[in-house]
C-alpha positions as CSV (number, residue, x, y, z in Angstrom):
1,X,-0.1,0.2,-0.4
2,X,2.9,2.2,0.6
3,X,4.2,2.0,-2.7
4,X,1.0,2.8,-4.3
5,X,0.0,5.8,-2.4
6,X,3.7,7.2,-2.8
7,X,4.8,6.0,-5.9
8,X,5.7,9.5,-7.2
9,X,7.9,10.3,-4.2
10,X,9.7,7.0,-4.3
11,X,9.3,6.4,-7.5
12,X,9.1,2.5,-7.6
13,X,10.3,1.1,-4.5
14,X,10.7,-2.4,-5.1
15,X,13.0,-5.4,-3.0
16,X,15.3,-7.6,-4.7
17,X,16.9,-10.7,-3.5
18,X,20.7,-10.8,-4.2
19,X,21.9,-14.4,-3.9
20,X,25.3,-14.2,-2.5
21,X,27.8,-16.8,-3.8
22,X,30.2,-17.9,-1.0
23,X,33.5,-17.2,-2.2
24,X,36.7,-19.7,-1.9
25,X,38.5,-18.9,1.1
26,X,40.7,-22.0,1.6
27,X,44.3,-22.8,1.2
28,X,43.6,-25.1,-1.7
29,X,41.9,-22.4,-3.7
30,X,44.9,-20.1,-2.5
31,X,47.6,-22.7,-3.3
32,X,45.5,-22.3,-7.3
33,X,45.7,-18.8,-7.4
34,X,49.4,-18.6,-6.9
35,X,50.6,-22.2,-8.6
36,X,53.0,-22.2,-5.4
37,X,54.9,-25.9,-4.9
38,X,56.0,-27.1,-1.6
39,X,59.3,-25.8,-0.3
40,X,60.7,-27.2,3.1
41,X,60.6,-25.8,6.5
42,X,60.4,-22.3,7.3
43,X,59.5,-21.0,3.5
44,X,57.4,-23.7,3.0
45,X,54.1,-23.8,0.6
46,X,51.1,-22.6,2.4
47,X,49.8,-26.0,1.4
48,X,51.3,-29.1,-0.3
49,X,49.5,-30.4,-3.6
50,X,50.3,-31.7,-7.0
51,X,53.1,-29.9,-9.0
52,X,52.1,-26.8,-10.9
53,X,53.2,-26.6,-15.1
54,X,54.9,-23.5,-13.8
55,X,55.8,-21.7,-10.8
56,X,53.7,-18.5,-10.4
57,X,55.3,-17.5,-6.8
58,X,56.1,-18.6,-3.2
59,X,54.1,-18.4,-0.7
60,X,55.7,-18.3,2.9
61,X,53.7,-18.5,6.3
62,X,54.6,-16.3,9.4
63,X,53.4,-17.0,12.6
64,X,53.1,-14.5,15.6
65,X,50.8,-13.3,18.3
66,X,48.7,-10.6,16.6
67,X,47.4,-8.6,19.4
68,X,46.9,-4.8,18.4
69,X,48.3,-5.9,15.0
70,X,47.5,-2.8,13.0
71,X,49.9,-1.4,15.9
72,X,52.9,-3.9,15.0
73,X,52.5,-2.9,10.6
74,X,51.0,-0.6,8.7
75,X,49.2,-1.7,5.6
76,X,48.8,0.4,2.7
77,X,47.0,-1.4,-1.2
78,X,43.7,-2.3,-2.2
79,X,41.9,-4.8,-4.3
80,X,43.4,-3.6,-7.8
81,X,47.3,-4.2,-6.4
82,X,47.1,-6.4,-3.2
83,X,47.7,-5.7,0.6
84,X,51.3,-5.0,1.3
85,X,53.0,-4.3,4.6
86,X,54.8,-1.0,4.3
87,X,56.1,-0.6,7.8
88,X,56.8,-2.7,10.8
89,X,57.2,-1.8,14.2
90,X,60.9,-3.0,15.4
91,X,60.9,-5.7,18.2
92,X,57.2,-6.2,17.9
93,X,56.1,-10.1,17.2
94,X,55.6,-9.4,13.5
95,X,58.9,-8.0,13.2
96,X,60.3,-10.5,15.2
97,X,59.3,-12.9,13.0
98,X,60.6,-11.8,9.8
99,X,57.7,-9.7,8.4
100,X,58.9,-7.1,6.2
101,X,58.2,-4.1,4.0
102,X,56.9,-5.0,0.4
103,X,55.5,-8.5,1.4
104,X,51.7,-8.9,0.2
105,X,49.3,-10.5,2.5
106,X,47.5,-13.2,0.5
107,X,45.7,-15.0,3.8
108,X,45.2,-14.4,7.0
109,X,44.1,-17.1,9.6
110,X,43.5,-16.9,13.0
111,X,41.3,-17.9,16.0
112,X,38.5,-15.9,17.7
113,X,35.5,-17.6,18.5
114,X,36.0,-20.4,16.0
115,X,39.2,-20.9,13.3
116,X,38.7,-18.1,10.7
117,X,40.9,-17.9,7.0
118,X,40.1,-15.0,5.2
119,X,41.8,-14.4,1.7
120,X,43.0,-10.6,0.9
121,X,44.2,-11.0,-2.7
122,X,41.5,-9.3,-3.8
123,X,40.2,-7.0,-0.7
124,X,39.8,-3.7,-0.5
125,X,41.9,-1.7,2.0
126,X,38.8,-1.1,4.3
127,X,38.2,-4.8,4.5
128,X,41.6,-5.6,4.9
129,X,42.0,-3.5,8.0
130,X,38.4,-4.6,9.4
131,X,40.1,-8.1,8.8
132,X,43.2,-7.4,10.9
133,X,41.3,-5.5,13.6
134,X,39.4,-8.7,14.6
135,X,43.1,-10.7,15.2
136,X,43.3,-11.5,19.1
137,X,46.1,-13.9,20.2
138,X,48.2,-16.3,17.3
139,X,47.8,-15.6,13.7
140,X,49.3,-16.8,10.7
141,X,49.9,-14.7,7.6
142,X,50.2,-16.5,4.3
143,X,52.7,-14.1,2.5
144,X,53.8,-13.4,-0.9
145,X,56.9,-11.3,-1.9
146,X,56.1,-8.9,-4.4
147,X,58.8,-6.0,-4.4
148,X,58.3,-4.6,-7.9
149,X,54.3,-4.0,-7.3
150,X,54.8,-2.9,-4.1
151,X,57.5,-0.1,-5.1
152,X,55.1,1.1,-7.7
153,X,52.2,1.5,-5.4
154,X,54.6,3.4,-3.3
155,X,55.7,5.8,-6.2
156,X,52.3,6.3,-7.1
157,X,51.1,7.4,-3.6
158,X,54.4,9.5,-3.0
159,X,53.5,11.0,-6.4
160,X,49.8,11.9,-5.4
161,X,48.7,10.0,-8.7
162,X,46.6,7.3,-5.9
163,X,46.1,7.5,-2.5
164,X,45.1,3.6,-2.1
165,X,45.7,0.8,-4.5
166,X,41.7,0.5,-4.5
167,X,39.8,0.9,-7.7
168,X,36.1,-0.3,-8.6
169,X,33.3,0.8,-9.7
170,X,29.5,1.0,-7.8
171,X,25.9,1.8,-9.1
172,X,24.4,4.1,-6.6
173,X,21.2,3.1,-5.5
174,X,20.0,6.0,-3.3
175,X,20.7,9.7,-3.5
176,X,22.4,11.6,-1.3
177,X,22.3,15.5,-1.7
178,X,22.4,18.0,1.1
179,X,19.4,16.8,3.0
180,X,20.5,13.3,2.8
181,X,23.7,13.0,3.8
182,X,25.8,14.3,1.1
183,X,29.5,14.7,2.1
184,X,31.4,18.1,1.3
185,X,29.0,19.0,-0.9
186,X,29.4,16.1,-3.3
187,X,26.0,14.9,-4.1
188,X,25.2,11.8,-5.9
189,X,22.1,10.5,-7.5
190,X,20.6,7.7,-7.4
191,X,21.6,4.9,-10.4
192,X,24.8,6.9,-10.7
193,X,27.9,4.9,-11.7
194,X,30.7,6.1,-9.4
195,X,34.9,4.9,-9.4
196,X,35.7,4.2,-5.9
197,X,39.8,5.0,-5.4
198,X,40.2,4.8,-1.9
199,X,38.0,2.9,0.8
200,X,39.7,4.5,4.1
201,X,39.7,8.1,2.6
202,X,41.0,10.5,5.4
203,X,41.0,7.7,7.5
204,X,37.2,7.5,8.4
205,X,34.2,6.1,7.6
206,X,34.2,7.5,3.9
207,X,35.2,6.7,0.3
208,X,36.8,8.7,-2.3
209,X,34.5,8.6,-5.6
210,X,34.8,10.0,-9.0
211,X,32.1,10.6,-11.6
212,X,32.1,8.5,-14.9
213,X,32.5,9.7,-18.2
214,X,29.6,7.3,-19.9
215,X,31.0,6.8,-23.0
216,X,34.6,6.6,-21.9
217,X,34.9,5.5,-18.4
218,X,37.4,8.4,-17.7
219,X,37.4,9.9,-13.9
220,X,35.3,12.9,-13.9
221,X,34.6,15.3,-10.6
222,X,35.1,13.7,-7.1
223,X,34.7,13.7,-3.6
224,X,33.7,11.9,-0.3
225,X,31.1,9.2,0.0
226,X,29.7,7.8,2.9
227,X,31.4,4.6,3.0
228,X,28.8,1.5,2.7
229,X,27.8,0.9,6.3
230,X,27.3,4.5,7.0
231,X,25.3,5.0,3.7
232,X,23.2,2.0,4.7
233,X,22.1,3.9,7.9
234,X,21.4,6.7,6.0
235,X,19.1,4.7,3.7
236,X,17.4,3.4,6.7
237,X,16.7,7.1,8.3
238,X,15.8,8.2,4.9
239,X,13.0,5.6,4.5
240,X,11.9,6.3,8.2
241,X,11.5,9.8,7.4
242,X,9.3,8.9,4.0
243,X,7.2,7.0,6.7
244,X,6.6,9.7,8.6
245,X,5.9,11.9,6.1
246,X,2.6,10.1,4.6
247,X,0.2,13.1,5.2
248,X,1.6,15.6,2.8
249,X,3.3,13.2,0.5
250,X,-0.4,11.7,-0.2
251,X,-1.5,15.3,-1.1
252,X,1.8,16.1,-3.2
253,X,1.4,12.8,-4.9
254,X,-2.2,13.9,-6.6
255,X,-0.1,16.4,-8.4
256,X,3.2,14.9,-9.1
257,X,4.1,13.4,-12.3
258,X,5.4,9.8,-12.4
259,X,8.5,11.4,-14.2
260,X,10.2,12.7,-11.0
261,X,13.8,11.6,-10.5
262,X,13.9,8.6,-8.7
263,X,15.5,8.9,-5.2
264,X,15.6,5.2,-3.6
265,X,16.3,2.1,-5.6
266,X,16.2,-0.3,-2.9
267,X,18.0,-3.2,-3.3
268,X,18.6,-6.3,-0.7
269,X,20.6,-9.1,0.2
270,X,19.6,-12.7,1.4
271,X,22.6,-12.4,4.1
272,X,22.4,-10.4,7.3
273,X,25.3,-8.3,8.9
274,X,27.2,-8.7,5.6
275,X,28.8,-6.1,3.5
276,X,28.2,-7.6,-0.6
277,X,30.7,-5.5,-1.6
278,X,33.1,-7.8,0.8
279,X,33.8,-11.2,-1.2
280,X,37.1,-12.6,1.1
281,X,35.0,-14.1,3.6
282,X,31.9,-15.4,4.8
283,X,31.8,-14.0,8.4
284,X,29.2,-11.4,8.6
285,X,30.1,-7.6,9.4
286,X,28.2,-4.3,9.2
287,X,30.4,-1.8,10.9
288,X,33.8,-1.5,9.3
289,X,34.9,1.0,12.4
290,X,33.9,-2.3,14.6
291,X,35.6,-4.9,15.7
292,X,33.1,-7.9,15.3
293,X,32.1,-8.7,18.8
294,X,30.9,-5.2,18.9
295,X,28.4,-6.0,16.5
296,X,24.9,-7.1,18.0
297,X,23.6,-10.2,17.1
298,X,20.5,-11.0,15.2
299,X,20.7,-7.5,12.9
300,X,19.1,-8.1,9.4
301,X,21.0,-5.1,7.6
302,X,20.3,-6.2,3.9
303,X,19.6,-2.9,2.4
304,X,22.3,-2.5,-0.4
305,X,22.7,1.4,-1.0
306,X,25.7,0.3,-3.6
307,X,25.8,-2.4,-6.2
308,X,29.0,-3.5,-7.3
309,X,29.4,-2.9,-11.1
310,X,31.9,-4.0,-14.3
311,X,31.8,-2.7,-17.4
312,X,31.5,-4.1,-20.9
313,X,31.9,-3.1,-24.4
314,X,29.9,-4.4,-26.8
315,X,31.4,-4.9,-29.8
316,X,28.2,-4.6,-32.2
317,X,25.0,-2.7,-32.2
318,X,22.9,-3.7,-29.2
319,X,19.2,-5.6,-29.3
320,X,16.5,-3.1,-28.0
321,X,14.2,-3.8,-25.6
322,X,11.1,-1.0,-24.9
323,X,8.9,-1.0,-21.9
324,X,6.1,-1.0,-20.9
325,X,5.5,-3.8,-23.9
326,X,2.5,-2.7,-24.9
327,X,3.8,0.7,-26.2
328,X,7.0,-1.1,-27.0
329,X,5.2,-3.5,-29.7
330,X,3.9,-0.1,-31.4
331,X,7.1,1.7,-31.5
332,X,8.8,-1.4,-32.2
333,X,6.3,-1.7,-35.7
334,X,7.2,1.9,-36.8
335,X,11.3,1.1,-36.1
336,X,11.6,-1.9,-38.1
337,X,11.9,-0.8,-41.5
338,X,14.1,1.9,-40.9
339,X,17.9,1.6,-41.6
340,X,20.1,0.2,-38.8
341,X,16.9,-2.0,-37.0
342,X,15.5,-5.0,-37.7
343,X,12.7,-6.9,-36.1
344,X,14.0,-10.5,-34.3
345,X,11.9,-13.2,-36.2
346,X,10.3,-15.9,-33.4
347,X,10.5,-19.7,-33.9
348,X,7.0,-21.4,-33.0
349,X,7.9,-24.5,-30.8
350,X,6.3,-27.5,-29.5
351,X,7.1,-28.4,-25.8
352,X,9.4,-31.2,-26.6
353,X,11.4,-28.5,-29.2
354,X,11.1,-25.8,-26.3
355,X,12.6,-28.1,-23.6
356,X,15.5,-29.1,-26.0
357,X,16.3,-25.6,-26.9
358,X,16.0,-24.2,-23.5
359,X,18.2,-26.9,-22.1
360,X,21.2,-25.5,-24.6
361,X,20.4,-22.5,-22.8
362,X,19.1,-20.8,-26.5
363,X,15.6,-19.2,-25.5
364,X,15.6,-16.0,-24.3
365,X,12.5,-15.3,-23.7
366,X,8.8,-16.1,-25.3
367,X,6.7,-13.7,-27.2
368,X,3.4,-15.4,-27.0
369,X,1.6,-18.8,-26.3
370,X,-1.2,-20.1,-28.5
371,X,-2.3,-23.5,-28.1
372,X,0.8,-26.0,-27.2
373,X,3.0,-23.5,-29.5
374,X,5.1,-20.9,-27.6
375,X,7.0,-18.1,-29.9
376,X,10.3,-17.4,-29.1
377,X,13.3,-15.4,-29.4
378,X,16.4,-17.6,-29.5
379,X,19.9,-16.6,-29.4
380,X,20.5,-17.8,-32.8
381,X,17.8,-15.4,-34.5
382,X,19.0,-12.5,-32.0
383,X,22.9,-13.0,-33.0
384,X,21.8,-13.4,-36.8
385,X,20.1,-9.8,-36.2
386,X,23.5,-8.6,-34.7
387,X,25.6,-10.1,-37.6
388,X,24.3,-7.8,-40.2
389,X,25.1,-4.8,-38.0
390,X,21.7,-3.6,-37.2
391,X,19.7,-3.2,-33.8
392,X,17.8,-6.1,-33.0
393,X,14.4,-5.2,-32.0
394,X,12.5,-7.4,-29.2
395,X,8.8,-7.9,-28.0
396,X,10.2,-8.8,-25.0
397,X,9.5,-7.7,-20.8
398,X,12.0,-6.1,-18.5
399,X,12.3,-10.0,-16.9
400,X,13.9,-11.0,-20.1
401,X,16.9,-8.8,-19.7
402,X,18.7,-10.9,-16.8
403,X,18.2,-14.2,-19.4
404,X,19.9,-12.2,-22.1
405,X,22.7,-11.4,-19.7
406,X,23.7,-14.7,-19.0
407,X,24.6,-15.2,-22.5
408,X,26.7,-12.1,-22.6
409,X,23.8,-10.1,-25.0
410,X,23.3,-6.8,-23.5
411,X,19.9,-5.0,-24.5
412,X,19.5,-1.5,-24.6
413,X,16.7,-0.7,-22.5
414,X,14.2,2.3,-23.1
415,X,11.4,3.2,-20.7
416,X,8.4,5.0,-21.8
417,X,7.0,6.9,-18.6
418,X,3.4,7.0,-19.3
419,X,0.7,9.2,-17.4
420,X,-2.7,9.9,-18.3
421,X,-1.9,13.6,-19.9
422,X,0.6,11.7,-22.3
423,X,-1.4,8.6,-23.5
424,X,-4.1,11.0,-25.0
425,X,-1.6,11.9,-27.8
426,X,-1.6,8.2,-29.1
427,X,-5.6,7.7,-28.6
428,X,-5.9,7.1,-32.0
429,X,-2.8,4.7,-32.4
430,X,-4.0,3.1,-29.1
431,X,-7.4,2.2,-30.6
432,X,-5.7,0.8,-34.0
433,X,-4.0,-2.1,-31.6
434,X,-7.0,-2.8,-29.6
435,X,-5.2,-1.1,-26.5
436,X,-7.4,1.0,-24.2
437,X,-5.8,3.9,-21.9
438,X,-6.8,1.9,-18.7
439,X,-5.0,-1.3,-20.3
440,X,-1.6,0.7,-20.9
441,X,-1.5,2.3,-17.2
442,X,-2.0,-0.9,-15.8
443,X,0.7,-2.4,-18.1
444,X,2.9,0.8,-17.2
445,X,2.5,0.4,-13.4
446,X,3.2,-3.3,-13.2
447,X,6.3,-3.3,-15.4
448,X,7.6,-0.2,-14.0
449,X,8.0,-2.5,-10.6
450,X,10.8,-4.6,-12.5
451,X,13.0,-1.7,-13.3
452,X,14.9,-2.1,-10.1
453,X,15.7,-5.6,-10.6
454,X,17.4,-4.8,-14.0
455,X,20.9,-5.8,-13.7
456,X,21.7,-2.6,-15.7
457,X,20.9,1.1,-16.4
458,X,18.2,2.1,-18.5
459,X,17.1,5.0,-20.5
460,X,13.5,6.9,-19.4
461,X,11.8,9.2,-21.8
462,X,9.4,11.0,-19.8
463,X,8.1,14.3,-21.9
464,X,9.0,16.2,-25.2
465,X,6.4,14.0,-27.7
466,X,3.1,15.1,-28.9
467,X,2.3,12.1,-31.1
468,X,3.8,8.6,-32.1
469,X,6.2,10.0,-34.9
470,X,8.0,12.4,-32.0
471,X,8.1,9.5,-29.8
472,X,9.8,7.4,-32.6
473,X,11.9,9.8,-33.2
474,X,13.1,10.1,-28.8
475,X,13.5,6.7,-29.0
476,X,15.9,6.3,-31.7
477,X,18.0,9.2,-30.3
478,X,18.1,7.4,-27.0
479,X,19.3,4.3,-28.5
480,X,21.8,6.2,-30.3
481,X,23.2,7.9,-27.0
482,X,23.4,4.1,-25.4
483,X,25.0,3.0,-28.0
484,X,28.1,5.1,-27.3
485,X,27.7,4.2,-23.6
486,X,29.8,1.9,-21.6
487,X,27.5,-1.0,-20.3
488,X,27.6,-1.2,-16.6
489,X,26.6,-5.1,-15.3
490,X,26.0,-5.5,-11.8
491,X,28.1,-7.8,-10.3
492,X,25.6,-10.6,-8.9
493,X,25.1,-14.0,-10.2
494,X,22.5,-14.2,-12.6
C-alpha cells in the first residue's frame, strides 16, 4: 500500500533479493591462484599439492602473536594492487618473526570464536583493515614477496597519482544530497556510476569517489561519499522519514508526475550482517569501524545502498527492448523498416522443441503462447540480426533482461514514462492496436515494478513528444545515445 500511495515520491521502490555466492577462502584455493609448490621448513608452501606446470610465486607462512596487529604493522594497497606491509614496528612480534616492507598479505588465519581464514588477495583496504582488527592472539599470515608491485604502489602514492590501491565501480542505489547525507557538497544521484579509489579516505568512514564519463570511463569530478555501512544507515533513516511524511506526500502525489527523478532504488541481499561488496570472507559485518564482537547479534541490515558493477564494451549494435511492452510493440513496428533496425524473427516451438532449446540455453524469451505452441526468441535469431550490423528489436518484457545477460547479450532498455496526459496524445493509435488507455496504464505500472531488478541501467523518456512519430524520434535518439555508452553490469549471480 505504501508503494502505491507514494509512487511519485519513491518512484517505484521495490526489493530485490541478490543471492550471495560464498567465495573460496580455503588454502587449496590460494594454492590454485598462486601456483605455489611445496618448499620445506620455514619457507614452505602454504599447502602441499600436485606440482603445477609453472611456478608463479611462492607463499610463505609467518606465525606470531597478532594482538594489536595494526600497531605492529602498517598496511597500504587495495583490491587492484593487493594488500602490502608498508612498515613494521621494531621489536614487535611481527617484526621479530621476519615480516618486512613489501610483503603482500595473501591470507590471514586466526582463532576467534572459531578458526577463521580470510583471503585478502583481492580485498579492499577497508576490508583488510577490518579483518586485521579481528585478530586476537596467535595468527598466521600467508605472504608473497612482490617487491616490484609494492614499489610501484609507493611511488604512485608519493606522487599523489593515487591515495590507495583500491579501484572498483559501484552503482548508487540512493540519492545523497544536502538533505540526505552528502559529504562536503559532493551530491550523488540514484543510478549514478562511481569509481571508488580509496575505501579508507581520510582515515574515517568515507570513500573517495569519482563520477565516470559514460562513454569513456574517464574519472570526472570527485569527492567523499559515505562508506557502505554509513550509507546503509542513511538509507534506513531516509525510509523512516518517508514513512513519517505520509499525509503530506499523499497530497503531493495527486499533482506529481511519475517522471520525477528517482530517490531510492532499494536492493537487498539475502544475507544479514554482510557487506556484499566484501567478497573474501564469509563472516558477517556491518560496521568496518567496529570489531566483530561489538556487533549486536540478529541484526538484519540487508539494504544495499551501493551495487558492485563491471564495465562491458559490446562490439556490435545492441538489441533493443522498449517498456512498457504495450507501447513498445507499437514503437518497434515503426522502427523495424528504418535503417540499422530489424525486428527479430520468432520461432514457434512445441513443448519438446522448447525443452530441448531451453536446455541448451538458446531460449531468450517467450513472445506469446497459443494452444500448445510457444512463440520464442532464440539466441541464434538475435545473433543473426546482430551479425547484419543492425539493432535487433525484441518484443520482450523487462523480466527477460537477466536471461539475455546470462548469454552475454546486453540489450538497450528504453522505458517510456506514461501518464494519462501523454497517453491521450496517441489515443487513436492505441485504438488501432486494440489497446485501451486503462490497459496501457496498468501495463506501465506493472512493468515499472521490474525496473529495480534490472542488472543494468536504462534510458527513460518522459516528456517532449506530442504524437507517435515524435515519440519514435525520441526513442531513436535514445538508442543512438545508449549505443555510445559503456554498459555497466551488476556483479551478482544471474
